[in-house]
C-alpha positions in Angstrom: 23.2 2.7 -20.2 20.1 0.1 -22.0 19.8 0.5 -26.0 16.7 1.5 -25.4 17.8 4.5 -23.5 20.4 5.1 -25.9 17.5 5.8 -29.0 15.6 7.7 -26.7 17.9 10.4 -26.2 19.5 9.8 -29.8 15.9 11.0 -31.0 15.4 13.5 -28.7 18.5 15.0 -30.0 17.3 15.0 -33.0 14.6 16.2 -32.9 15.4 19.0 -31.0 18.2 19.9 -34.1 15.5 19.4 -36.5 13.0 22.2 -34.7 15.5 24.4 -34.1 17.0 24.7 -37.6 13.0 24.7 -38.8 13.0 27.9 -36.5 15.9 29.6 -38.3 14.8 31.9 -41.2 16.4 30.6 -44.8 19.3 32.6 -45.4 20.0 34.8 -48.8 23.2 35.7 -50.3 22.9 40.0 -50.1 25.6 42.5 -51.7 25.4 45.3 -49.1 26.9 48.3 -50.1 29.5 50.3 -47.3 28.4 54.0 -47.4 31.0 56.3 -46.2 30.4 58.1 -43.1 33.4 59.6 -41.9 33.0 58.4 -38.2 33.4 55.9 -35.9 30.8 56.7 -33.5 28.1 54.1 -32.8 24.8 54.8 -35.3 20.9 54.0 -33.4 18.8 55.3 -35.5 18.4 55.6 -39.7 15.6 57.3 -41.7 14.8 59.4 -44.9 12.5 62.3 -44.6 9.9 63.1 -47.0 12.6 64.6 -49.1 14.0 62.0 -49.6 17.2 63.5 -47.2 18.7 60.8 -44.8 19.7 61.2 -41.7 21.2 58.5 -38.9 21.7 59.6 -35.6 24.5 58.4 -32.7 27.3 58.8 -30.2 28.9 57.7 -27.3 26.4 57.9 -24.0 28.2 60.3 -22.3 31.0 61.7 -24.6 29.7 62.6 -27.8 27.2 62.7 -29.8 26.0 62.5 -33.8 24.0 63.9 -36.3 24.8 62.3 -40.1 23.3 63.9 -42.9 23.2 62.4 -47.0 21.7 64.3 -49.9 22.4 62.1 -53.0 20.0 59.4 -51.7 22.1 57.6 -48.5 25.6 56.9 -51.0 27.5 58.9 -48.7 26.9 61.0 -45.5 28.3 63.6 -43.9 28.5 64.8 -40.0 25.5 67.9 -39.9 25.7 68.1 -36.1 27.9 67.3 -33.0 26.2 67.1 -29.3 28.9 66.3 -26.4 25.9 63.5 -25.0 24.8 60.7 -27.9 21.5 61.3 -29.8 19.6 58.1 -29.2 16.7 58.9 -31.2 15.4 61.0 -34.4 12.1 61.6 -36.0 10.1 64.0 -38.3 6.4 65.4 -37.9 4.1 65.9 -41.0 5.4 69.4 -42.0 9.3 68.0 -42.1 10.6 69.4 -39.5 12.9 67.1 -37.2 13.8 66.0 -34.0 16.7 64.4 -32.1 17.5 63.2 -28.3 19.1 61.6 -25.9 21.0 62.0 -22.6 20.3 65.0 -20.1 17.3 66.3 -21.6 18.9 67.5 -24.6 17.2 68.0 -27.5 17.7 69.1 -31.0 15.0 70.8 -33.8 15.7 71.3 -37.8 13.0 73.1 -39.6 12.6 71.9 -43.3 14.9 74.8 -43.8 17.3 75.9 -41.5 19.8 74.8 -38.9 20.1 72.7 -35.8 18.7 74.6 -32.8 19.4 73.1 -29.0 17.3 73.1 -26.3 17.4 72.2 -22.7 14.3 70.6 -21.5 13.7 70.8 -17.6 13.2 67.1 -16.6 17.4 66.3 -17.4 16.7 62.6 -18.4 17.7 59.7 -20.6 15.5 59.9 -23.7 15.3 57.3 -25.6 12.7 58.5 -27.8 10.8 61.1 -29.2 7.6 61.6 -31.2 5.9 64.6 -32.2 2.2 64.4 -31.2 -1.1 66.0 -33.6 -1.4 68.4 -30.4 1.8 70.1 -31.6 3.8 69.1 -28.5 6.9 66.2 -28.2 6.3 63.0 -26.2 9.5 62.0 -24.7 10.4 58.6 -23.1 13.1 56.2 -21.2 14.9 55.8 -19.1 18.5 54.9 -17.0 18.4 51.2 -16.5 15.8 48.4 -16.7 13.5 48.9 -13.9 13.0 52.4 -14.0 11.2 54.6 -17.3 8.8 57.5 -17.7 7.1 59.3 -20.4 6.2 62.8 -20.4 4.8 65.9 -22.5 7.2 68.8 -23.5 5.9 72.2 -25.8 7.1 74.4 -27.6 8.3 76.2 -24.9 10.2 73.6 -23.3 7.6 72.8 -20.8 7.6 69.0 -19.7 3.9 68.2 -18.3 2.2 64.8 -17.3 4.9 63.4 -16.4 4.4 58.6 -16.0 6.8 57.1 -13.9 7.4 53.6 -15.0 8.6 50.7 -13.2 9.4 49.6 -16.7 12.2 51.4 -18.9 11.0 52.7 -22.1 12.5 52.9 -25.5 10.5 53.4 -28.1 6.9 55.0 -29.0 4.8 55.2 -32.0 1.4 57.5 -33.1 -1.4 55.2 -33.9 -4.4 57.2 -34.5 -4.8 60.8 -33.4 -4.7 60.7 -30.0 -3.3 56.8 -29.6 0.2 56.3 -28.6 1.8 53.1 -27.7 4.7 52.9 -25.4 7.4 50.0 -25.8 9.8 49.2 -23.1 11.0 46.4 -20.2 8.8 44.1 -20.1 5.8 46.0 -20.4 3.8 48.0 -23.2 1.6 50.5 -22.2 -1.6 52.9 -24.7 -1.8 56.1 -24.6 -5.4 57.5 -26.0 -5.1 61.1 -25.3 -2.0 62.5 -27.1 0.4 60.6 -23.4 -1.9 62.5 -20.9 -2.6 59.1 -19.6 -1.4 55.4 -19.3 -2.8 51.9 -19.5 -0.8 48.7 -19.4 -1.4 46.2 -22.1 -1.5 42.6 -21.6 2.1 42.0 -23.5 5.0 40.4 -21.6 7.5 38.4 -21.8 10.6 40.7 -23.2 12.5 44.0 -23.4 10.9 45.6 -26.2 13.2 47.4 -28.6 11.2 49.3 -31.8 7.6 49.3 -33.2 6.3 50.1 -36.4 3.1 50.8 -36.9 2.0 50.4 -41.0 -0.9 52.3 -41.0 -3.7 52.7 -38.4 -4.5 49.3 -37.7 -1.1 47.3 -38.5 2.3 47.1 -36.6 4.9 45.2 -35.9 7.4 44.8 -32.6 10.8 43.7 -31.7 12.3 42.6 -28.4 16.3 41.8 -26.8 15.0 38.5 -26.6 14.3 37.9 -30.4 10.3 38.6 -30.1 8.2 40.0 -32.9 4.6 40.6 -32.4 2.3 41.3 -34.9 -0.9 43.7 -34.1 -4.4 44.5 -36.6 -6.3 46.5 -34.6 -4.3 49.2 -33.1 -3.0 47.1 -30.2 -6.4 46.3 -28.8 -5.4 42.8 -29.5 -1.9 41.0 -30.6 -0.6 37.7 -31.6 3.0 36.8 -31.3 4.8 35.5 -34.4 8.0 34.0 -32.4 8.4 34.0 -29.3 12.2 34.1 -28.6 12.1 32.4 -25.1 10.9 29.2 -26.9 13.3 25.9 -26.3 13.2 25.5 -30.1 14.3 29.3 -31.3 17.6 30.5 -31.1 18.0 34.0 -28.8 18.7 36.6 -31.6 18.7 40.3 -29.8 16.8 42.2 -32.3 16.6 45.9 -32.4 14.9 47.9 -34.6 12.5 47.0 -37.5 10.8 49.5 -40.4 8.2 47.8 -42.6 7.3 49.4 -46.0 4.0 48.0 -46.4 1.8 45.5 -44.8 3.7 43.3 -46.6 7.2 44.2 -46.8 9.4 44.7 -43.4 13.1 44.1 -42.2 14.2 43.6 -38.9 17.8 44.4 -37.4 19.5 43.2 -34.5 23.0 42.1 -32.5 26.2 40.3 -34.7 25.0 41.3 -38.4 21.7 39.9 -37.8 19.2 41.3 -41.2 15.1 39.7 -41.5 13.4 40.5 -44.2 9.4 38.8 -44.3 8.0 39.2 -48.2 4.0 38.4 -46.4 3.4 40.3 -43.4 6.0 38.7 -41.2 4.2 34.9 -41.5 7.5 34.0 -42.4 10.9 35.2 -43.0 14.8 35.5 -44.9 18.1 36.2 -42.8 20.2 38.3 -45.5 23.5 37.7 -45.7 26.5 39.5 -45.8 26.7 41.5 -42.9 29.5 41.0 -40.0 29.0 39.4 -37.0 31.3 41.9 -35.7 29.3 44.8 -36.1 25.5 45.0 -34.2 22.5 46.5 -36.1 20.4 49.6 -33.7 18.4 51.3 -37.1 16.9 49.8 -40.1 15.2 52.5 -42.5 13.7 50.8 -46.0 13.4 54.1 -48.7 12.5 52.8 -52.2 13.6 49.6 -53.2 16.7 49.9 -50.7 17.4 48.8 -47.6 19.2 50.3 -45.0 20.7 49.5 -41.9 23.0 51.6 -39.6 24.9 50.0 -36.3 28.4 50.2 -34.4 31.2 52.0 -35.4 30.1 54.2 -37.4 28.8 51.8 -40.0 26.0 52.4 -42.5 24.9 49.6 -45.5 22.6 49.6 -48.3 21.4 47.3 -50.4 18.8 46.4 -53.0 15.7 44.8 -51.5 15.5 41.2 -52.8 
């Protein structure tokens, strides 16, 4: 190999290394507090209701499920509900009622003041997402494998209707406006303008989209398992890619959850202890250090001026918002 060829290869490798480095967020040392949960089960979702009570859901797929509750601002957590199947999602409606779902059509509901009630939906499916909608119904979505998914409606009598089968696993649902819903999944994003009766595919592909968070009627963010980050500023009529997880110049980091406090401040979490923070609406990111790479993070919630993350092994951590 001649000198010119060696120099060309060196410059090329150096450029690639600099490009990779430029696409990684700057690290910020962060002090995380471990919140006792009394459980070693994986946690998939964490949130706080309007009263400030904390909730986390998880389990071990086909064998056990759990919902944790915190009544002291997230410092301590205890088991509020046990199930025989994993609970994969938990949401609240505007009145404060809780809805949790998971394996084999299991659905749990809890009024703002009361106990959990179990419902067995007629569709025995693997539900990955639940969303209360304005028609006093629920949307449920999911699927067992990448190339098989579904979305359907359920009413207060536990009757299923408007079942839409897709060739794309559905991971998350988000309410945009009164009748407009977004469904995100494996290589596809769908939109409904009639509360989930009918769906259209949007022109967005390229990742296994894991989570959507709508900040308001217009602004929203979506993350993917391949490391993609998308933003909409017009209620998903159009979109822009903040981060392309397939680009050669970026590291392939699985993102699993996203939560925005407002239009500027948001947090994304993923595998190997990844926590990313933006303070400018996603244009720039900082990685919050201090979470062990042995923990895969699958849930995040910004509560006041604190960040709560949840993940494998019953982990819940909290840190002050930088």
